[in-house]
C-alpha positions as CSV (number, residue, x, y, z in Angstrom):
1,M,-6.6,33.9,-41.8
2,E,-5.9,33.3,-38.1
3,G,-9.9,34.1,-37.7
4,C,-10.5,31.4,-40.2
5,E,-8.4,28.8,-38.5
6,M,-9.8,29.8,-35.0
7,S,-13.3,29.3,-36.5
8,K,-12.5,25.7,-37.9
9,M,-10.9,24.7,-34.5
10,Q,-13.9,25.7,-32.7
11,T,-16.3,23.9,-35.4
12,L,-13.9,21.0,-34.8
13,F,-14.0,21.0,-31.0
14,K,-18.0,21.6,-31.0
15,T,-18.2,18.6,-33.4
16,E,-16.5,16.4,-30.9
17,D,-18.3,17.5,-28.1
18,H,-21.6,16.7,-30.0
19,I,-20.1,13.2,-30.5
20,K,-19.2,12.7,-27.1
21,V,-22.7,13.8,-25.9
22,A,-24.4,11.6,-28.4
23,E,-22.3,8.7,-27.2
24,L,-23.2,9.3,-23.7
25,E,-27.0,9.6,-24.8
26,K,-26.4,6.3,-26.2
27,M,-25.0,4.8,-23.3
28,K,-27.7,6.3,-21.1
29,V,-30.5,4.6,-23.3
30,S,-28.4,1.4,-23.3
31,L,-28.0,1.2,-19.4
32,E,-31.7,2.3,-19.1
33,L,-32.6,-0.5,-21.2
34,Q,-30.5,-2.7,-19.5
35,L,-32.2,-2.0,-16.0
36,K,-35.7,-2.4,-17.4
37,E,-34.6,-5.9,-18.7
38,M,-32.9,-6.7,-15.3
39,S,-36.1,-5.5,-13.5
40,K,-38.4,-7.5,-15.6
41,M,-36.4,-10.4,-15.1
42,V,-36.2,-10.0,-11.1
43,E,-39.9,-9.5,-11.3
44,E,-40.3,-12.6,-13.4
45,Q,-38.1,-14.5,-11.1
46,Q,-40.4,-13.3,-7.9
47,Q,-43.4,-14.4,-9.8
48,V,-41.9,-17.8,-10.5
49,I,-40.9,-18.0,-6.6
50,A,-44.4,-16.9,-5.6
51,M,-45.9,-19.6,-7.8
52,S,-43.8,-22.3,-6.6
53,K,-45.3,-21.7,-3.2
54,R,-48.8,-21.8,-4.2
55,D,-51.0,-24.7,-5.0
56,P,-52.1,-24.5,-8.6
57,L,-55.4,-26.0,-8.2
58,T,-56.9,-23.8,-5.2
59,G,-54.6,-21.1,-5.4
60,L,-53.7,-21.5,-1.8
61,R,-50.1,-21.6,-0.2
62,N,-48.6,-25.0,-0.7
63,R,-46.4,-26.8,1.8
64,A,-43.4,-24.9,1.2
65,G,-45.1,-21.6,1.2
66,V,-46.8,-22.2,4.5
67,S,-43.9,-23.9,6.5
68,E,-41.6,-21.0,5.9
69,Q,-44.3,-18.3,6.9
70,V,-45.3,-20.4,10.0
71,D,-41.7,-21.2,10.9
72,N,-40.6,-17.4,10.6
73,Y,-43.6,-16.5,12.9
74,L,-42.9,-19.1,15.8
75,R,-39.1,-18.1,15.6
76,L,-39.9,-15.0,17.5
77,G,-41.3,-17.2,20.3
78,N,-44.9,-16.5,19.4
79,K,-47.9,-18.6,20.2
80,G,-50.2,-20.1,17.8
81,I,-52.8,-22.8,16.8
82,F,-52.3,-25.3,14.1
83,F,-55.4,-27.1,12.7
84,I,-55.0,-29.9,10.0
85,M,-58.2,-31.4,8.3
86,D,-59.2,-33.6,5.5
87,M,-62.5,-34.6,3.9
88,D,-64.1,-37.6,5.2
89,N,-65.3,-39.8,2.1
90,F,-63.2,-37.9,-0.6
91,K,-61.9,-41.2,-1.9
92,S,-65.7,-42.2,-2.5
93,V,-66.4,-38.9,-4.4
94,N,-63.4,-39.7,-6.8
95,D,-64.3,-43.3,-7.3
96,T,-68.2,-42.5,-7.8
97,Y,-68.0,-39.4,-10.0
98,G,-64.4,-39.2,-11.4
99,H,-61.4,-37.2,-10.5
100,L,-62.7,-34.0,-12.3
101,E,-65.5,-34.0,-10.0
102,G,-62.9,-34.4,-7.1
103,D,-60.9,-31.5,-8.2
104,K,-64.0,-29.4,-8.1
105,V,-64.7,-30.4,-4.7
106,L,-61.2,-29.6,-3.7
107,V,-61.6,-26.2,-5.2
108,K,-65.1,-25.9,-3.5
109,F,-63.5,-26.7,-0.1
110,A,-60.6,-24.2,-0.5
111,K,-63.0,-21.5,-1.2
112,A,-65.2,-22.5,1.9
113,L,-62.1,-22.4,4.2
114,K,-61.1,-19.0,3.1
115,R,-64.5,-17.8,3.9
116,A,-64.6,-19.5,7.2
117,V,-61.4,-18.4,8.5
118,D,-60.4,-15.3,10.5
119,L,-58.6,-12.4,8.9
120,D,-55.3,-13.3,10.0
121,D,-55.2,-17.0,9.6
122,I,-52.7,-18.6,7.2
123,V,-54.3,-21.3,5.0
124,A,-52.7,-23.8,2.9
125,R,-53.3,-27.0,0.9
126,L,-50.6,-29.7,1.5
127,G,-51.5,-32.1,-1.0
128,G,-54.5,-34.4,-1.7
129,D,-57.5,-33.4,0.6
130,E,-55.3,-32.2,3.2
131,F,-55.5,-28.7,4.3
132,I,-54.0,-26.7,7.4
133,I,-54.9,-23.4,9.1
134,F,-52.5,-21.7,11.2
135,S,-54.0,-19.0,13.7
136,P,-51.2,-16.6,14.5
137,Y,-52.1,-15.6,18.0
138,P,-52.7,-17.3,21.6
139,M,-56.2,-18.8,22.3
140,E,-57.7,-20.3,25.2
141,K,-58.8,-24.0,24.6
142,D,-62.5,-23.2,24.7
143,E,-61.9,-20.6,22.1
144,V,-60.2,-23.0,20.0
145,R,-62.9,-25.6,20.5
146,D,-65.6,-22.9,19.4
147,K,-63.6,-22.0,16.3
148,A,-63.0,-25.9,15.3
149,R,-66.6,-26.3,15.7
150,R,-67.4,-23.1,13.5
151,L,-65.0,-24.1,10.7
152,I,-66.3,-27.7,10.4
153,R,-70.0,-26.4,10.4
154,N,-69.5,-23.8,7.8
155,I,-67.0,-25.8,5.6
156,E,-69.5,-28.8,5.5
157,R,-72.6,-26.5,4.8
158,E,-70.9,-25.2,1.5
159,L,-69.9,-28.7,0.5
160,V,-73.3,-30.0,0.3
161,T,-74.3,-30.6,-3.3
162,P,-77.8,-31.7,-4.3
163,G,-78.1,-34.9,-6.1
164,R,-74.5,-36.4,-4.8
165,L,-75.1,-39.5,-3.0
166,V,-71.8,-39.2,-1.2
167,R,-71.9,-36.8,1.9
168,V,-68.5,-35.2,2.5
169,T,-67.5,-34.3,6.2
170,V,-64.6,-33.0,7.9
171,S,-62.1,-34.2,10.3
172,M,-59.5,-32.1,12.2
173,G,-56.6,-32.4,14.4
174,I,-55.2,-29.6,16.5
175,A,-51.8,-28.8,18.0
176,M,-50.9,-25.6,20.0
177,A,-47.6,-23.6,19.8
178,P,-45.5,-23.9,21.9
179,N,-46.7,-26.8,24.1
180,D,-47.2,-29.3,21.2
181,G,-44.2,-27.7,19.0
182,V,-42.2,-24.6,18.2
183,I,-41.6,-25.4,14.6
184,F,-43.9,-26.3,11.7
185,D,-42.9,-29.8,11.2
186,T,-43.5,-30.9,14.9
187,L,-46.8,-29.1,14.8
188,Y,-47.8,-30.8,11.7
189,C,-46.7,-34.3,12.9
190,N,-48.7,-33.8,16.2
191,S,-51.8,-32.4,14.7
192,D,-51.7,-35.3,12.3
193,K,-51.6,-37.9,15.0
194,A,-54.6,-36.2,16.5
195,L,-56.4,-36.0,13.1
196,Y,-55.5,-39.8,12.5
197,F,-57.1,-40.5,16.0
198,V,-60.4,-38.7,14.7
199,K,-60.4,-40.9,11.4
200,N,-60.1,-44.0,13.4
201,S,-62.8,-42.8,15.8
202,G,-65.6,-42.2,13.7
203,K,-64.6,-39.2,11.7
204,N,-66.6,-35.8,11.4
205,S,-65.1,-34.5,14.4
206,F,-61.9,-32.8,16.0
207,R,-59.2,-33.6,18.7
208,F,-56.4,-31.9,20.4
209,Y,-53.0,-33.6,20.2
210,D,-52.5,-33.2,24.1
211,E,-55.8,-35.0,24.8
212,I,-55.4,-38.2,22.5
213,E,-53.0,-40.4,24.6
214,T,-55.4,-41.3,27.4
215,E,-58.2,-42.0,24.9
216,I,-55.8,-44.2,22.7
217,S,-55.2,-46.4,25.7
218,K,-59.1,-46.7,26.3
219,Q,-59.3,-47.3,22.4
220,K,-56.8,-50.4,22.6
221,L,-58.9,-52.1,25.4
222,A,-62.2,-51.6,23.6
223,R,-60.9,-52.5,20.0
224,T,-63.0,-55.0,18.1
225,Q,-61.4,-57.9,16.3
226,L,-60.8,-57.3,12.4
227,S,-59.6,-59.6,9.3
228,L,-56.0,-59.3,8.6
229,A,-56.9,-57.5,5.1
230,E,-58.8,-54.9,7.3
231,I,-55.9,-54.5,9.7
232,T,-53.3,-53.9,7.1
233,G,-55.6,-51.8,4.8
234,K,-55.8,-49.3,7.8
235,I,-52.0,-49.6,8.3
236,R,-51.2,-48.5,4.6
237,E,-53.6,-45.6,4.7
238,R,-50.7,-43.4,5.9
239,K,-47.7,-43.2,3.7
240,M,-44.4,-43.1,5.4
241,E,-41.7,-40.6,4.3
242,G,-38.2,-40.6,5.9
243,S,-37.0,-42.7,8.6
244,L,-39.5,-44.8,10.7
245,V,-40.0,-42.8,14.0
246,V,-40.9,-44.9,17.0
247,E,-41.1,-44.7,20.7
248,Y,-37.8,-45.5,22.6
249,S,-39.3,-49.1,23.8
250,N,-40.2,-50.0,20.3
251,F,-36.6,-48.8,19.3
252,E,-35.4,-51.1,21.8
253,K,-37.3,-54.1,20.5
254,I,-36.2,-53.5,16.9
255,Y,-32.7,-53.1,18.1
256,R,-32.8,-56.4,19.9
257,F,-34.3,-58.0,16.9
258,M,-31.8,-56.7,14.6
259,E,-29.0,-57.9,16.7
260,R,-30.6,-61.4,17.1
261,N,-30.5,-61.7,13.1
262,I,-27.5,-59.6,11.9
263,A,-24.8,-62.4,11.9
264,R,-27.1,-64.7,10.3
265,E,-28.1,-62.4,7.5
266,K,-24.8,-60.8,7.0
267,R,-25.9,-57.2,7.3
268,E,-24.3,-54.3,8.5
269,V,-26.4,-52.0,10.7
270,Q,-25.1,-48.9,12.5
271,C,-26.5,-47.4,15.7
272,V,-25.9,-43.6,15.7
273,L,-26.6,-41.4,18.9
274,F,-26.9,-37.6,18.4
275,T,-26.4,-35.7,21.6
276,M,-27.1,-31.7,22.0
277,D,-24.5,-29.9,24.4
278,I,-26.9,-28.1,26.7
279,N,-24.7,-27.7,29.7
280,D,-24.2,-23.9,28.6
281,E,-26.5,-21.9,30.9
282,K,-27.3,-19.4,27.9
283,F,-29.6,-22.0,26.3
284,D,-33.2,-21.5,28.0
285,E,-35.8,-24.4,27.7
286,I,-37.7,-23.0,24.7
287,T,-34.2,-22.9,22.7
288,V,-33.5,-26.4,23.8
289,Q,-37.0,-27.5,22.6
290,R,-36.7,-25.7,19.3
291,S,-33.3,-26.9,18.5
292,M,-34.3,-30.6,19.5
293,E,-37.2,-30.4,17.0
294,H,-34.8,-29.1,14.3
295,L,-32.6,-32.2,15.1
296,Q,-35.4,-34.7,15.2
297,H,-36.6,-33.4,11.7
298,A,-32.9,-33.4,10.4
299,V,-32.5,-37.0,11.3
300,S,-35.8,-38.5,10.5
301,S,-36.0,-36.6,7.2
302,S,-32.4,-37.4,6.1
303,L,-32.7,-41.4,6.4
304,R,-34.5,-43.8,4.2
305,K,-37.6,-45.6,5.0
306,G,-35.8,-48.7,6.2
307,D,-34.0,-46.8,8.9
308,V,-35.4,-46.2,12.5
309,T,-35.0,-43.2,14.8
310,T,-36.4,-42.5,18.2
311,N,-36.0,-39.5,20.9
312,Y,-33.9,-41.3,23.9
313,S,-34.1,-38.2,26.0
314,S,-35.0,-34.4,25.6
315,S,-31.3,-33.8,24.0
316,Q,-30.5,-36.9,22.4
317,V,-31.9,-38.9,19.1
318,L,-31.1,-42.4,18.3
319,A,-30.9,-44.0,14.8
320,L,-30.4,-47.4,13.5
321,L,-28.9,-47.1,9.8
322,M,-29.9,-50.2,8.0
323,D,-27.4,-51.9,5.5
324,V,-24.9,-49.2,6.0
325,N,-20.9,-49.7,6.6
326,Q,-18.8,-47.1,9.0
327,K,-17.6,-45.2,6.2
328,N,-21.0,-44.6,4.7
329,A,-22.6,-43.9,8.1
330,N,-20.0,-41.0,8.5
331,I,-21.2,-39.7,5.1
332,V,-24.9,-39.7,6.2
333,I,-24.1,-38.2,9.6
334,G,-22.5,-35.2,7.9
335,R,-25.5,-34.9,5.8
336,I,-27.7,-34.8,8.7
337,M,-25.6,-32.2,10.6
338,D,-25.5,-30.0,7.8
339,K,-29.4,-30.0,7.4
340,Y,-29.7,-29.5,11.2
341,R,-27.4,-26.3,11.3
342,K,-29.0,-24.9,8.0
343,E,-32.5,-25.5,9.5
344,A,-31.8,-24.3,13.2
345,G,-29.9,-21.1,12.1
346,Q,-29.4,-19.1,15.3
347,D,-31.1,-21.8,17.5
348,A,-28.6,-24.4,16.8
349,I,-26.8,-25.9,19.5
350,N,-23.5,-28.1,19.2
351,V,-24.3,-31.7,18.6
352,S,-22.0,-34.5,19.0
353,C,-22.5,-37.9,17.3
354,D,-21.4,-41.4,18.3
355,A,-21.5,-44.4,16.0
356,E,-21.4,-48.2,16.6
357,A,-21.9,-51.2,14.3
358,L,-24.7,-53.6,15.7
359,G,-22.8,-56.7,17.1
360,S,-19.4,-55.1,17.7
361,V,-20.0,-55.1,21.3
362,Q,-20.9,-58.3,23.1
């Protein structure tokens, strides 16, 4: 009898053990499924992020993808060459053959660009017919010139289409890091100025940013007369984002103009000065320059098209906030400072702000 009871107890224990093992197996399978699902979700999210940094038409990096990569490289103090280019007469292609044909030309340009660049070059399409190449290594100017000529020649050769009446050529602007900038936005801005100079000087060529100032002065002396429609048409060719960025002498003229008219028009305008504290000896010249570029970008990109900004010195930025009272100006300043600290990261230097309403001091 006792043996029978013992056998029943052993059977009972074995049954309970089997149930526990089965439950553990189920839990294991469930966890494995959850892990697979999580892994799949992470992979899909990574694909979405990767796609968001690619241009859907050409497959090249877009602005978000390339700016992050270039800034990460430059943050280490590295040198590099920034080429920006677009197609001359691209608008004529769209107008003559339609936008579908224009898209084909853009794809063709992207493929030609990828074939023409060097192995380590970073290539991107920023929008429209605007493309960039960033060469992540130092080069002598003669080497850069040779590369620019080779790129333009090879791309134009592949853009030739039999039967098309409109000839597509390439214009290019060049900026060199760190001399012409140590973040993506500054290099883009300066190379774009050089590109703009090329577009107004006959197209189908290239220029370095550091070489255009003297030539611009010469051009002013030789500038021919145009009609009002031609002048305003040229002015409107470049779209403006963020605040109007001007040289200090022009800022001073705008300030005086606004001060003269502000009382009559009953407008509120705030003048704000951003000043970096560079007295600390731990900040070297490159760090100050890099931090200043972040501050410039944070200020100009955070403001509206009607606002005006300028660099007063190597460590100060001035801004005119149009139609803003003191309370709203403080909100804008806070937004700018948050953006500056986020973008500058470890390069951030303490910045103080002073604001004053125009017309408050006579």
